[in-house]
C-alpha angles and dihedrals in degrees: 000000000000117000098184097059088059095054107100097156137354089272086075092055090052089050095056127094112266086231091060097053096087088055089051091050090053092051089053091051092052092048090051093050092049094051098041092046088057099046110005129244139137109328118157097048093052094048088054098049097044099097091045090051092050091051093049092051090047094056104032131052103221094187085079103008119073125250117183119188126212120203090012095212090088093066101096096103088047091055091049089054098047105062101282101100094107091055098038091104089067095059115140089003124120110275090007136100120309119245088230136051107290124192094207090058104056146359085235091067108075099176132024098232139164105156126091134250097024105103101080098049091044090048091052089054092052092045092053092045092050091049093050093047090046097241116163101223136119126231129220127181116193111200122178150128091079094308092128092077090061116109095231091055089060092045086054092051091050089058093041089059091066094055117115094199143059115308129155124191111188112203107206099202109191095151091242144082113173083312130020113301110266136210143038094300091056091051090046093055092042092063089068096045093059099038131088086249091081097059094034091056094049092053091048094048091053090053094046101043098069091050095055114108107231098188132057100013129089115267090230090063092049091055091046088055090047091050093049091047095058103030117130128194091269119034121211089204099071094101092053096039089055085064093054095259117127109234124218125176161316094242133174106268092201099055099089095183091053092045091052091049092053096041091051087059099040094050088070097053111115096208136052119295132182114204112201109211121187113211134171114240105232096018112181096030118078093201094050090048090051094050107021092160092055093049097040092103107351129179117246113306140187128218118213126167089346093304120118121214123188114215107239126201124224122263134030122297122235087241092058091044089053096053092043089057095044093050090051092048093047092052088070099031117059091184093071112107121181123213137174137173110240095318106093092141097033093057094041093245092125087081091047089052092053091056096039108023093167093050103054133070134184105206095190124236094331109105094169091057092045091055094047090048089051088051090054092049092048091049088054093051107268124122103232120199111200111199112195136146112263094241092051096050086067085073090066099044094125094049090049086055104041107032101028116023098034090049093047091231120170097241115151117212116200108198113205120188089030110167128004112002105189119220098017089064132184097352091061106030110122097220103136110045095100092046095051098040104042094065091068111098113251093003108146116216120193136176121187125212097213143000096281090051089050091058091046093049091051092046090054093044092054090054096053126100093219140056119282140177132212119198130198135161138244095261146090116290111247121234115275105297093211137320101278140183123257120278114275117189109268099358128123131203124232112219105176138016126222134150101213101067141348124232113201104193129190120204123310094012090073094085095048089049090054090049090049091051090056090052090050093047088059086059094047096258113128116201134194111226119198125186099215095193092183133063089177120058093021117212103253092193088057090053093048094051092045092056097038090096133042093245120119118274117210123189116201128194141153090235138080114290091229110088095348135120092295089055089051091054093050090049090050092048090052092049090052091050094243128151105245097174093119092062125122120182119210119197141095114334122260098212100060147013119262109242126232119275138103117334090232090054091048093050090053092046089056094044094239098118122091097267092046093049093048093049091050094051092045092051093048094047090053094046128077113288100223106071136129125270113278136204107207122198118157099286104064094042096050088054092059 
């Protein structure tokens, strides 16, 4: 008998026998393993949060109550329980379900979210609004995968502590984010996972719960009794209770019956409560439990005779090329210090840490703190290299401004996942880094076209007396585009000459432009291709040469067209007094977010693959020369 196929909404979970819920949870795990094994996705976190998700939907009615997700990649069980089971096999695929909560998919997804540390503060806002508008609904914020160490999470708890109504924050403590949880708070919580306090508390809670009167006495008194019933000589909740939030836990996150018992009590508390739940990342799969970082977000895999094999693509990833270059550079430069924010494995720095354990630090999911620490290191004479995904560095914008750029400190930002990211979709696309970084005076922005250029860009960056950033995508590094000269600050490199059009390309789009030039050449159209290398400072000689003729000029970048490399070229042309009316900018559209799907499909959608670039150039060459400046995302080109 299958329980999962009969779950059409959370109502069906509430109608099930309590004894059958563990079997439902196991079916959910097996479904997740099957689908992620076929097409990749977030695995270990979802396996760990399954029992907790079942328990939450058993106790609360989130068609009227509020459920806020933190680090949205742990929402797979939630999707399976909220009417999306039949479409679950489409997750992260073009036209299919998102791998994150998505407001357009379900009434049970209140926010489209993929960043960490946001749920508690957002939930406090909902709770205050519902109270003011006299809505009778309960609020739950689920925070996990190391998000609790994020500063915004603590700011949210600070506000939650002032609420005079029901509010439940559930801390899914699995000891991991993408990498092991970092910092003093992580060590503090760990004390209570490994002590006798944990099992003793659980036993005491089971004895106390049945005795608690649920009718006719204030909920505050019930929780006070619960607290006294489980209190040990040292309470792990002091740090939370000091903020005005009642602490309960830690409890076993895989004992569904026990979770339901506790949640049924806590839902009645008319004041803020934090429930500390201990889960195992990868629960249900021995191989995922053994290597939770490896199976955090694996590529497709196969299981044969109990052995798991991840399907590997051919070629070297940009992430691997980055860490190879950094290790080589650090061998001869003892001042290099590598840092990341909760993404040691994701950025490749786990290999750097193995080689230089005293020169690498994972700060945890605290990007702002990481940037400020890097500023301090740079001020003291080190050469910090901060490796963070492009979309996550947005969270430290003010620190980049105040502590790094304003001080003129030589911090190097290496932005992984820059541009379109494929299955993770809008929450992770790196489409703003050029726009938000190039406004800082003296900030140097570089984008390499291949692995050798990545090394050269980093070598130059580490020699500068100012901050810089190097961006690269989540993709395979192309073969060497062409033997090229070393990076010189603010200088581009011409790869091909042609009189009919000029392609000014930034970073990874260079290879696609070269391929497009070959396609166009077969049609009798000869195109100049320039590897711009820098978005700041822009090569003014490159701009002068591009506009020396009336031929179309096309800028190409794996970034939003607003404020990106193309915008920098137009601004430079204006400053030089050049007529830039024949300019077309290719990049991610400004009027919508690009949906999840394959990266190749997204590049084609935005017309920044070889076929799209070639089609654009051909259309422009055949059209009238004198026309206004255009910003081209996918929409206007596809209408041609």
